[in-house]
C-alpha positions as CSV (number, residue, x, y, z in Angstrom):
1,M,90.8,149.7,105.7
2,R,87.9,152.1,105.4
3,G,88.9,152.9,101.7
4,V,88.9,149.2,100.9
5,E,85.4,148.7,102.4
6,L,84.1,151.7,100.4
7,R,85.5,150.3,97.2
8,L,84.0,146.8,97.9
9,Q,80.7,148.4,98.7
10,K,80.8,150.3,95.3
11,L,81.7,147.2,93.6
12,E,78.9,145.3,95.2
13,N,76.4,148.0,94.2
14,S,77.7,148.0,90.6
15,L,77.3,144.2,90.5
16,N,73.8,144.4,91.9
17,I,72.9,146.9,89.1
18,V,74.4,144.6,86.5
19,F,72.6,141.5,87.9
20,S,69.3,143.4,87.9
21,A,69.8,144.4,84.2
22,V,70.6,140.9,83.3
23,A,67.5,139.7,85.1
24,Q,65.3,142.2,83.2
25,L,66.8,141.1,79.9
26,K,66.2,137.5,80.6
27,A,62.6,138.3,81.5
28,Q,62.1,140.1,78.2
29,I,63.8,137.2,76.3
30,D,61.4,134.8,78.0
31,S,58.4,137.0,77.1
32,L,59.5,137.2,73.5
33,N,60.0,133.4,73.4
34,S,56.5,132.9,74.8
35,Q,55.0,135.2,72.2
36,I,56.9,133.4,69.4
37,A,55.6,130.1,70.7
38,K,52.1,131.4,70.5
39,V,52.6,132.3,66.9
40,G,53.9,128.9,66.0
41,P,56.4,127.9,63.4
42,L,56.6,129.9,60.3
43,S,55.4,128.3,57.1
44,T,58.1,127.5,54.6
45,D,55.5,126.7,51.9
46,V,55.9,129.4,49.4
47,Q,53.5,129.4,46.5
48,V,55.3,130.3,43.2
49,E,53.2,132.0,40.6
50,E,53.2,129.9,37.5
51,F,53.2,131.9,34.3
52,K,52.2,130.6,31.0
53,T,53.8,131.2,27.6
54,V,51.5,131.7,24.5
55,P,52.4,132.8,21.0
56,L,53.3,136.4,20.8
57,K,50.3,137.2,18.6
58,E,48.0,135.8,21.2
59,A,49.8,137.6,24.0
60,R,49.4,140.9,22.1
61,S,45.7,140.3,21.7
62,M,45.3,139.4,25.4
63,V,47.3,142.4,26.6
64,K,45.4,144.8,24.3
65,E,42.1,143.5,25.5
66,Y,43.3,143.7,29.1
67,I,44.4,147.3,28.7
68,S,41.1,148.2,27.0
69,K,39.2,147.0,30.1
70,N,41.8,148.3,32.6
71,P,43.1,151.6,31.0
72,S,45.3,152.7,34.0
73,C,46.7,149.3,34.7
74,L,50.4,148.6,35.5
75,T,52.6,146.1,33.7
76,S,52.6,144.0,36.9
77,N,48.8,143.9,36.8
78,I,48.9,142.5,33.3
79,I,51.5,139.9,34.1
80,F,49.8,138.6,37.3
81,D,46.2,138.9,36.2
82,L,46.8,137.2,32.9
83,H,49.5,134.8,34.3
84,L,51.7,135.5,31.4
85,E,55.5,135.3,31.3
86,P,56.9,138.7,32.2
87,D,59.2,138.8,29.2
88,L,56.4,138.0,26.9
89,V,54.2,140.7,28.3
90,L,57.0,143.2,27.9
91,K,57.6,142.2,24.3
92,A,53.8,142.4,23.5
93,L,53.7,145.9,25.1
94,G,56.6,147.1,23.2
95,E,55.1,145.9,19.9
96,L,51.7,147.4,20.7
97,K,53.3,150.7,21.6
98,K,55.5,150.8,18.6
99,A,52.4,150.1,16.4
100,G,50.6,152.9,18.1
101,K,47.8,150.7,19.6
102,I,48.6,151.7,23.2
103,R,50.4,154.5,25.0
104,S,52.2,154.3,28.2
105,E,52.7,156.7,31.0
106,E,55.5,156.7,33.7
107,V,54.3,156.1,37.1
108,V,55.6,158.6,39.6
């Protein structure tokens, strides 16, 4: 009988530890839910950058002028600051580089 009582006592102690851990987790979840509620719902409004398309000759001119004013700019700077289609900027850069009007450096 004594062995059964000891096993029951150990089982009860283990259950108390588990119940305590579950209570702590519930408290943490409640705290997180409270913090989330304070932040409020996330906005699903995503602004999409609108890029314009211009004739390639005009794009070359715009890109060349931009680079002359911002000599160490990145391609992404040109695209976003001028609001030009990325493919158009890449094509303009390629032509300007081929013509020797600009040079590029690899960013490390």
